[in-house]
DSSP file (Angstrom, degrees, kcal/mol; ACC not computed):
  #  RESIDUE AA STRUCTURE BP1 BP2  ACC     N-H-->O    O-->H-N    N-H-->O    O-->H-N    TCO  KAPPA ALPHA  PHI   PSI    X-CA   Y-CA   Z-CA
    1    1 A M              0   0    0      0, 0.0     0, 0.0     0, 0.0     0, 0.0   0.000 360.0 360.0 360.0 132.3  -24.8   20.4   -6.3
    2    2 A P        -     0   0    0      0, 0.0     0, 0.0     0, 0.0     0, 0.0  -0.231 360.0-101.5 -60.9 149.5  -25.4   16.6   -6.1
    3    3 A S        -     0   0    0      1,-0.1     3,-0.1     3,-0.0     2,-0.0  -0.447  42.0-105.6 -65.8 142.0  -24.1   14.8   -2.9
    4    4 A P        -     0   0    0      0, 0.0     2,-0.3     0, 0.0    -1,-0.1  -0.365  36.3-101.8 -73.6 155.0  -20.8   12.9   -3.4
    5    5 A I        -     0   0    0      1,-0.1     3,-0.1    -2,-0.0     0, 0.0  -0.578  35.9-174.5 -74.4 136.8  -21.0    9.1   -3.6
    6    6 A V        -     0   0    0     -2,-0.3     2,-0.3     1,-0.2    -1,-0.1   0.250  58.3 -20.1-118.1  10.9  -19.9    7.8   -0.3
    7    7 A G        -     0   0    0      0, 0.0     2,-0.4     0, 0.0    -1,-0.2  -0.968  65.1 -94.8 170.8-178.7  -19.8    4.1   -1.0
    8    8 A L        -     0   0    0     -2,-0.3    52,-0.1     1,-0.2     3,-0.1  -0.908   4.9-158.0-118.6 148.1  -21.1    1.2   -3.2
    9    9 A H  S    S-     0   0    0      1,-0.4    49,-2.2    -2,-0.4    51,-1.0   0.903  78.0 -29.6 -78.2 -55.4  -24.0   -1.2   -2.8
   10   10 A H  E     -a   60   0A   0     47,-0.1    -1,-0.4    49,-0.1     2,-0.4  -0.990  48.6-128.3-157.9 168.1  -22.3   -3.7   -5.1
   11   11 A V  E     -a   61   0A   0     49,-1.7    51,-3.2    -2,-0.3     2,-0.4  -0.938  23.9-156.0-115.8 140.4  -20.1   -4.4   -8.0
   12   12 A T  E     +a   62   0A   0     -2,-0.4    51,-0.2    49,-0.2     2,-0.2  -0.943  17.1 164.7-122.7 143.9  -21.2   -6.6  -11.0
   13   13 A A  E     -a   63   0A   0     49,-3.1    51,-2.6    -2,-0.4     2,-0.4  -0.773  37.6 -92.4-137.8-174.4  -19.1   -8.5  -13.4
   14   14 A I  E     -a   64   0A   0     49,-0.2     2,-0.6    -2,-0.2    51,-0.2  -0.872  23.7-158.4-108.1 136.6  -19.5  -11.3  -16.0
   15   15 A A  E     -a   65   0A   0     49,-2.8    51,-2.0    -2,-0.4    54,-0.1  -0.918   9.3-178.2-113.2 105.2  -19.1  -15.0  -15.3
   16   16 A S  S    S+     0   0    0     -2,-0.6    52,-2.5     1,-0.3    -1,-0.1   0.671  85.2  39.5 -78.9  -9.4  -18.4  -17.0  -18.4
   17   17 A N  S  > S-     0   0    0     50,-0.2     4,-1.7     1,-0.1    -1,-0.3  -0.872  73.1-173.4-131.2  98.0  -18.4  -20.2  -16.4
   18   18 A P  H  > S+     0   0    0      0, 0.0     4,-2.9     0, 0.0     5,-0.2   0.911  81.5  50.9 -59.1 -46.1  -21.1  -20.0  -13.9
   19   19 A Q  H  > S+     0   0    0      1,-0.2     4,-2.8     2,-0.2     5,-0.2   0.934 112.7  46.1 -60.6 -48.8  -20.3  -23.2  -12.0
   20   20 A R  H  > S+     0   0    0      2,-0.2     4,-2.4     1,-0.2    -1,-0.2   0.851 111.7  51.9 -59.9 -34.3  -16.7  -22.3  -11.7
   21   21 A N  H  X S+     0   0    0     -4,-1.7     4,-2.6     2,-0.2     5,-0.3   0.974 113.0  46.0 -61.3 -58.7  -17.7  -18.7  -10.5
   22   22 A L  H  X S+     0   0    0     -4,-2.9     4,-1.7     1,-0.2     5,-0.4   0.902 113.8  47.7 -51.9 -47.2  -20.0  -20.2   -7.9
   23   23 A D  H  X>S+     0   0    0     -4,-2.8     4,-2.2    -5,-0.2     5,-0.9   0.898 112.8  49.2 -66.0 -43.9  -17.4  -22.7   -6.7
   24   24 A F  I  X>S+     0   0    0     -4,-2.4     5,-2.1    -5,-0.2     4,-1.2   0.944 113.6  42.5 -62.3 -51.6  -14.6  -20.0   -6.5
   25   25 A Y  I  <5S+     0   0    0     -4,-2.6     6,-2.8     3,-0.2    -1,-0.2   0.781 124.9  34.4 -70.7 -30.3  -16.5  -17.4   -4.5
   26   26 A T  I  <5S+     0   0    0     -4,-1.7     4,-0.5    -5,-0.3    -3,-0.2   0.906 129.1  29.6 -92.5 -51.4  -18.1  -19.9   -2.1
   27   27 A Q  I  <5S+     0   0    0     -4,-2.2    -3,-0.2    -5,-0.4    -2,-0.1   0.915 131.8  29.6 -80.8 -42.7  -15.4  -22.6   -1.7
   28   28 A V  I  <<S+     0   0    0     -4,-1.2    -3,-0.2    -5,-0.9    -4,-0.1   0.932 131.8  30.6 -78.0 -56.5  -12.1  -20.6   -2.2
   29   29 A M  S   <S-     0   0    0     -5,-2.1    -3,-0.2     2,-0.1    -4,-0.2   0.590  96.9-132.7 -89.2  -9.8  -13.1  -17.0   -1.0
   30   30 A G        +     0   0    0     -4,-0.5    -4,-0.2    -6,-0.3     2,-0.2   0.710  49.4 153.2  71.2  20.5  -15.6  -18.2    1.6
   31   31 A L        -     0   0    0     -6,-2.8     2,-0.3     1,-0.1    -1,-0.2  -0.516  48.1-110.3 -88.2 157.9  -18.3  -15.8    0.6
   32   32 A R  E     -B   51   0A   0     19,-2.5    19,-1.7    -2,-0.2     2,-1.3  -0.627  21.5-127.1 -87.8 140.2  -21.9  -16.6    1.2
   33   33 A F  E     -B   50   0A   0     -2,-0.3    17,-0.2    17,-0.2     3,-0.1  -0.753  32.3-174.3 -81.3  96.4  -24.1  -17.2   -2.0
   34   34 A V  E     -     0   0A   0     15,-1.4     2,-0.3    -2,-1.3    -1,-0.2   0.943  51.6 -41.0 -62.1 -55.1  -26.7  -14.6   -1.1
   35   35 A K  E     -B   49   0A   0     14,-1.1    14,-2.2    -3,-0.2     2,-0.5  -0.983  41.1-128.3-172.1 161.8  -29.1  -15.3   -3.8
   36   36 A R  E     +B   48   0A   0     -2,-0.3     2,-0.3    12,-0.2    12,-0.2  -0.992  33.9 166.2-120.1 119.6  -29.7  -16.2   -7.6
   37   37 A T  E     -B   47   0A   0     10,-2.4    10,-3.1    -2,-0.5     2,-0.2  -0.766  41.3 -93.5-124.0 170.0  -32.2  -14.1   -9.5
   38   38 A V  E     -B   46   0A   0     -2,-0.3     2,-0.9     8,-0.3     8,-0.3  -0.519  44.8-106.9 -72.1 151.6  -32.9  -13.7  -13.2
   39   39 A N  E >   -B   42   0A   0      6,-2.7     3,-2.0     3,-0.6     6,-0.3  -0.809  26.8-152.9 -77.4 108.8  -31.1  -10.9  -14.9
   40   40 A F  T 3  S+     0   0    0     -2,-0.9    -1,-0.1     1,-0.3     6,-0.0   0.665  95.0  48.1 -65.6 -19.1  -33.8   -8.4  -15.4
   41   41 A D  T 3  S+     0   0    0      1,-0.3    -1,-0.3     2,-0.0    -2,-0.0   0.604 128.6  25.2 -91.6 -13.7  -32.0   -7.0  -18.5
   42   42 A D  E X  S-B   39   0A   0     -3,-2.0     3,-2.6     3,-0.2    -3,-0.6  -0.669  72.0-174.7-146.5  74.6  -31.5  -10.5  -20.0
   43   43 A P  E 3  S+     0   0A   0      0, 0.0    -3,-0.1     0, 0.0    -2,-0.0   0.626  78.6  70.6 -57.4 -12.2  -34.2  -12.8  -18.5
   44   44 A G  E 3  S+     0   0A   0     -5,-0.1     2,-0.3    -6,-0.1    -4,-0.1   0.492 100.2  56.9 -85.3   0.5  -32.7  -15.8  -20.1
   45   45 A S  E <  S-     0   0A   0     -3,-2.6    -6,-2.7    -6,-0.3     2,-0.2  -0.849  79.7-113.3-126.2 168.5  -29.7  -15.6  -17.7
   46   46 A Y  E     -B   38   0A   0     19,-0.4    19,-2.9    -2,-0.3     2,-0.4  -0.603   8.6-145.6-100.5 161.8  -29.0  -15.5  -14.1
   47   47 A H  E     -BC  37  64A   0    -10,-3.1   -10,-2.4    17,-0.2     2,-0.3  -0.966  18.2-158.3-123.6 107.3  -27.6  -13.0  -11.7
   48   48 A F  E     -BC  36  63A   0     15,-2.5    15,-1.9    -2,-0.4     2,-0.5  -0.652   3.2-161.4 -90.0 137.2  -25.5  -14.4   -8.9
   49   49 A Y  E     +BC  35  62A   0    -14,-2.2   -15,-1.4    -2,-0.3   -14,-1.1  -0.983   9.4 179.6-122.2 131.1  -25.0  -12.4   -5.6
   50   50 A F  E     +BC  33  61A   0     11,-2.0    11,-2.5    -2,-0.5     2,-0.3  -0.919  19.6 129.1-120.5 150.9  -22.1  -13.1   -3.1
   51   51 A G  E     -B   32   0A   0    -19,-1.7   -19,-2.5    -2,-0.3     9,-0.1  -0.930  53.8 -44.5-169.1-164.2  -21.5  -11.3    0.1
   52   52 A D  S >  S-     0   0    0     -2,-0.3     3,-2.1     4,-0.3     7,-0.1  -0.267  74.9 -82.5 -75.6 170.6  -20.8  -11.3    3.9
   53   53 A D  T 3  S+     0   0    0      1,-0.3    -1,-0.1     2,-0.1   -20,-0.0   0.733 132.4  37.3 -54.9 -25.8  -22.9  -13.7    6.1
   54   54 A S  T 3  S-     0   0    0    -22,-0.0    -1,-0.3     2,-0.0    -2,-0.0   0.476 108.4-116.9-110.1   5.8  -25.7  -11.2    6.3
   55   55 A G    <   -     0   0    0     -3,-2.1     5,-0.1     1,-0.2    -2,-0.1   0.824  45.3-172.8  73.6  27.6  -25.6   -9.7    2.7
   56   56 A S    >   -     0   0    0      1,-0.1     3,-2.1     3,-0.1     4,-0.4  -0.259  30.6-102.1 -62.8 137.9  -24.8   -6.2    3.9
   57   57 A P  T 3  S+     0   0    0      0, 0.0   -48,-0.2     0, 0.0   -47,-0.1  -0.241 111.4  35.8 -53.7 148.0  -24.7   -3.4    1.3
   58   58 A G  T 3  S+     0   0    0    -49,-2.2   -49,-0.1    -3,-0.1   -48,-0.1   0.314 107.9  69.5  85.6 -10.5  -21.2   -2.6    0.4
   59   59 A T  S <  S+     0   0    0     -3,-2.1     2,-0.4   -50,-0.2   -49,-0.1   0.447  73.0 113.8-106.5  -3.9  -20.1   -6.3    0.7
   60   60 A I  E     +a   10   0A   0    -51,-1.0   -49,-1.7    -4,-0.4     2,-0.5  -0.514  38.9 179.6 -83.2 123.9  -22.0   -7.5   -2.4
   61   61 A L  E     -aC  11  50A   0    -11,-2.5   -11,-2.0    -2,-0.4     2,-0.3  -0.983  15.4-167.8-121.2 118.4  -20.2   -8.8   -5.4
   62   62 A T  E     -aC  12  49A   0    -51,-3.2   -49,-3.1    -2,-0.5     2,-0.4  -0.817  10.8-159.9-120.2 155.3  -22.5   -9.9   -8.4
   63   63 A F  E     -aC  13  48A   0    -15,-1.9   -15,-2.5    -2,-0.3     2,-0.7  -0.988  16.2-141.3-133.7 127.6  -22.1  -11.8  -11.5
   64   64 A F  E     -aC  14  47A   0    -51,-2.6   -49,-2.8    -2,-0.4     2,-1.0  -0.829  30.6-132.4 -84.8 121.5  -24.2  -12.0  -14.7
   65   65 A A  E     +a   15   0A   0    -19,-2.9   -19,-0.4    -2,-0.7   -49,-0.2  -0.646  40.3 160.4 -77.8 107.5  -24.0  -15.8  -15.7
   66   66 A W    >   -     0   0    0    -51,-2.0     3,-2.0    -2,-1.0    -2,-0.1  -0.742  32.9-143.3-129.0  87.0  -23.2  -15.6  -19.4
   67   67 A P  T 3  S+     0   0    0      0, 0.0   -50,-0.2     0, 0.0   -51,-0.1  -0.173  82.2  10.3 -51.5 130.6  -21.8  -19.0  -20.3
   68   68 A G  T 3  S+     0   0    0    -52,-2.5   -52,-0.1     1,-0.2   -51,-0.1   0.569  84.7 161.3  74.9  11.6  -19.0  -18.7  -22.9
   69   69 A A    <   -     0   0    0     -3,-2.0    -1,-0.2     1,-0.1   -53,-0.1  -0.347  45.4-104.5 -64.9 137.4  -18.8  -14.9  -22.8
   70   70 A A        -     0   0    0      1,-0.1    -1,-0.1    -2,-0.1   -54,-0.0  -0.337  40.5 -97.3 -64.9 142.8  -15.5  -13.5  -24.2
   71   71 A R        -     0   0    0      1,-0.1    -1,-0.1    -3,-0.1     2,-0.1  -0.313  42.4-120.6 -56.8 141.1  -12.9  -12.3  -21.8
   72   72 A G        -     0   0    0    -58,-0.1     2,-0.4    -3,-0.1    -1,-0.1  -0.363  17.4-132.5 -77.0 163.8  -12.9   -8.6  -21.2
   73   73 A H        -     0   0    0     -2,-0.1     2,-0.0     0, 0.0    -1,-0.0  -0.936  24.2-106.2-118.5 132.0  -10.1   -6.3  -21.8
   74   74 A A        +     0   0    0     -2,-0.4     2,-0.3     6,-0.1     5,-0.1  -0.410  64.6 119.3 -61.0 140.3   -8.7   -3.5  -19.5
   75   75 A G    >   -     0   0    0      3,-0.3     3,-1.9    -2,-0.0     2,-0.2  -0.955  63.0 -30.0-175.6-176.6   -9.7   -0.2  -20.6
   76   76 A V  T 3  S+     0   0    0      1,-0.3     3,-0.1    -2,-0.3     0, 0.0  -0.364 127.1   4.9 -55.9 118.2  -11.5    3.1  -20.0
   77   77 A G  T 3  S+     0   0    0      1,-0.2     2,-0.4    -2,-0.2    -1,-0.3   0.499 104.3 119.0  85.5  -4.2  -14.5    2.4  -17.8
   78   78 A E    <   -     0   0    0     -3,-1.9     2,-0.7    -5,-0.0    -3,-0.3  -0.828  57.9-140.0-104.2 136.1  -13.7   -1.2  -17.2
   79   79 A V        +     0   0    0     -2,-0.4     3,-0.1     1,-0.1    -3,-0.0  -0.799  26.4 168.6 -84.5 120.3  -12.9   -2.9  -13.9
   80   80 A F        +     0   0    0     -2,-0.7     2,-0.3     1,-0.3    -1,-0.1   0.406  61.0  31.3-120.2   5.2  -10.2   -5.4  -14.5
   81   81 A R        -     0   0    0      2,-0.0     2,-0.3     0, 0.0    -1,-0.3  -0.921  56.4-169.0-161.5 133.3   -9.2   -6.3  -10.9
   82   82 A T        -     0   0    0     -2,-0.3     2,-0.3    -3,-0.1    33,-0.0  -0.888  14.6-171.7-116.0 154.1  -11.1   -6.7   -7.6
   83   83 A S        -     0   0    0     -2,-0.3     2,-0.4     2,-0.0    33,-0.0  -0.969  17.0-134.0-144.5 156.7   -9.5   -7.1   -4.3
   84   84 A F        -     0   0    0     -2,-0.3     2,-0.6    31,-0.0    31,-0.0  -0.933  18.9-129.7-111.8 138.6  -10.3   -7.8   -0.6
   85   85 A N        +     0   0    0     -2,-0.4    -2,-0.0    31,-0.2    31,-0.0  -0.782  38.1 177.2 -81.1 119.0   -9.0   -6.0    2.4
   86   86 A I        -     0   0    0     -2,-0.6     2,-0.1     2,-0.0     5,-0.1  -0.906  35.2 -98.9-123.5 152.0   -7.7   -8.7    4.8
   87   87 A P    >   -     0   0    0      0, 0.0     3,-2.1     0, 0.0     4,-0.2  -0.444  29.9-128.3 -59.5 140.0   -5.9   -8.6    8.2
   88   88 A L  G >  S+     0   0    0      1,-0.3     3,-1.2     2,-0.2     4,-0.3   0.805 109.9  65.6 -59.5 -27.9   -2.1   -9.0    7.9
   89   89 A S  G 3  S+     0   0    0      1,-0.2    -1,-0.3     2,-0.1     4,-0.3   0.608  97.9  55.2 -69.2 -11.0   -2.5  -11.7   10.5
   90   90 A S  G <> S+     0   0    0     -3,-2.1     4,-2.2     1,-0.2    -1,-0.2   0.486  73.8 100.7-100.4   1.5   -4.5  -13.7    7.9
   91   91 A I  H <> S+     0   0    0     -3,-1.2     4,-2.7     1,-0.2     5,-0.2   0.856  83.1  48.6 -56.7 -46.7   -2.1  -13.8    5.1
   92   92 A E  H  > S+     0   0    0     -4,-0.3     4,-2.6     2,-0.2    -1,-0.2   0.888 108.4  53.8 -69.6 -37.0   -0.9  -17.4    5.8
   93   93 A F  H  > S+     0   0    0     -4,-0.3     4,-3.2     1,-0.2    -2,-0.2   0.970 112.3  44.2 -51.3 -53.9   -4.4  -18.7    6.0
   94   94 A W  H  X S+     0   0    0     -4,-2.2     4,-2.3     2,-0.2    -2,-0.2   0.903 113.5  50.8 -63.6 -45.2   -5.1  -17.2    2.6
   95   95 A N  H  X S+     0   0    0     -4,-2.7     4,-2.6     1,-0.2    -1,-0.2   0.921 113.2  47.1 -58.3 -42.9   -1.7  -18.5    1.1
   96   96 A S  H  X S+     0   0    0     -4,-2.6     4,-2.9     1,-0.2    -2,-0.2   0.952 111.8  50.4 -62.7 -50.3   -2.5  -21.9    2.5
   97   97 A N  H  X S+     0   0    0     -4,-3.2     4,-2.2    -5,-0.2     6,-0.2   0.872 110.4  48.6 -51.8 -41.9   -6.0  -21.8    1.1
   98   98 A Y  H  X>S+     0   0    0     -4,-2.3     5,-1.4    -5,-0.2     4,-0.8   0.937 111.8  47.9 -68.6 -47.6   -4.9  -20.8   -2.3
   99   99 A R  H ><5S+     0   0    0     -4,-2.6     3,-0.8     1,-0.2    -2,-0.2   0.931 110.1  53.2 -57.3 -46.4   -2.3  -23.6   -2.5
  100  100 A R  H 3<5S+     0   0    0     -4,-2.9    -2,-0.2     1,-0.2    -1,-0.2   0.942 117.2  38.3 -55.9 -50.1   -4.8  -26.2   -1.2
  101  101 A T  H 3<5S-     0   0    0     -4,-2.2    -1,-0.2    -5,-0.2    -2,-0.2   0.448 111.0-116.6 -86.2  -2.8   -7.3  -25.2   -4.0
  102  102 A G  T <<5 +     0   0    0     -4,-0.8     2,-0.2    -3,-0.8    -3,-0.2   0.568  67.5 135.0  80.7   4.7   -4.8  -24.6   -6.9
  103  103 A Y      < -     0   0    0     -5,-1.4     2,-0.3    -6,-0.2    -1,-0.2  -0.593  46.1-141.3 -88.5 150.6   -5.4  -20.9   -7.3
  104  104 A Q        -     0   0    0     -2,-0.2     2,-0.3    -5,-0.0    -9,-0.0  -0.775  16.5-167.5-108.3 154.1   -2.8  -18.3   -7.7
  105  105 A R        -     0   0    0     -2,-0.3     2,-0.2   -10,-0.0   -10,-0.0  -0.882  26.4-103.6-134.3 164.9   -3.1  -14.8   -6.1
  106  106 A S        -     0   0    0     -2,-0.3     3,-0.1     1,-0.1     0, 0.0  -0.522  50.1 -85.9 -88.7 163.6   -1.1  -11.6   -6.6
  107  107 A D     >  -     0   0    0     -2,-0.2     4,-2.5     1,-0.2     5,-0.2  -0.556  31.7-154.1 -71.0 114.7    1.5  -10.5   -4.0
  108  108 A P  H  > S+     0   0    0      0, 0.0     4,-1.7     0, 0.0    -1,-0.2   0.896  94.4  54.6 -52.8 -41.8   -0.3   -8.5   -1.2
  109  109 A A  H  4 S+     0   0    0      1,-0.2     4,-0.4     2,-0.2     3,-0.2   0.923 113.0  42.2 -65.2 -36.9    3.0   -6.6   -0.4
  110  110 A R  H  4 S+     0   0    0      1,-0.2     3,-0.4     2,-0.1    -1,-0.2   0.911 120.1  42.7 -72.8 -37.0    3.3   -5.5   -4.0
  111  111 A D  H >X S+     0   0    0     -4,-2.5     4,-1.4     1,-0.2     3,-1.3   0.501  86.9  93.8 -87.3  -5.3   -0.3   -4.7   -4.4
  112  112 A S  T 3< S+     0   0    0     -4,-1.7     3,-0.3     1,-0.3    -1,-0.2   0.875  88.9  46.5 -57.6 -35.9   -0.9   -2.9   -1.0
  113  113 A K  T 34 S+     0   0    0     -3,-0.4    -1,-0.3    -4,-0.4    -2,-0.1   0.645 114.5  46.4 -77.1 -15.8   -0.3    0.5   -2.4
  114  114 A R  T <4 S+     0   0    0     -3,-1.3     2,-0.3    -4,-0.1    -2,-0.2   0.522 106.3  61.1-112.3 -10.6   -2.5    0.0   -5.5
  115  115 A T     <        0   0    0     -4,-1.4   -33,-0.0    -3,-0.3   -31,-0.0  -0.728 360.0 360.0-118.0 169.4   -5.7   -1.6   -3.9
  116  116 A C              0   0    0     -2,-0.3   -31,-0.2   -33,-0.0    -1,-0.1   0.271 360.0 360.0-142.4 360.0   -8.3   -0.6   -1.4
């Protein structure tokens, strides 16, 4: 019997606006831009990697930069929301950061039972 999956190295999504994607994850979310490579399945586009300060496995969120890509739809096999686990003591910092940058966020109290 195969061993169970005990974690993820990274999650990949699509960025239809690569510059906005880069700005959001570095300037708003404070992630490190780990690297930019070519998308090996589509060498005409880039693959962006964001993560913690050292690029540790399990902290990596990546995006295929496909300008103008159509927005996805929630469905079977689709990831439609990602979330970050934050200390309760940092909620005011994040609220302030989102207000400052003009982004909206979901209510952590409402989502705390649905996210991990």
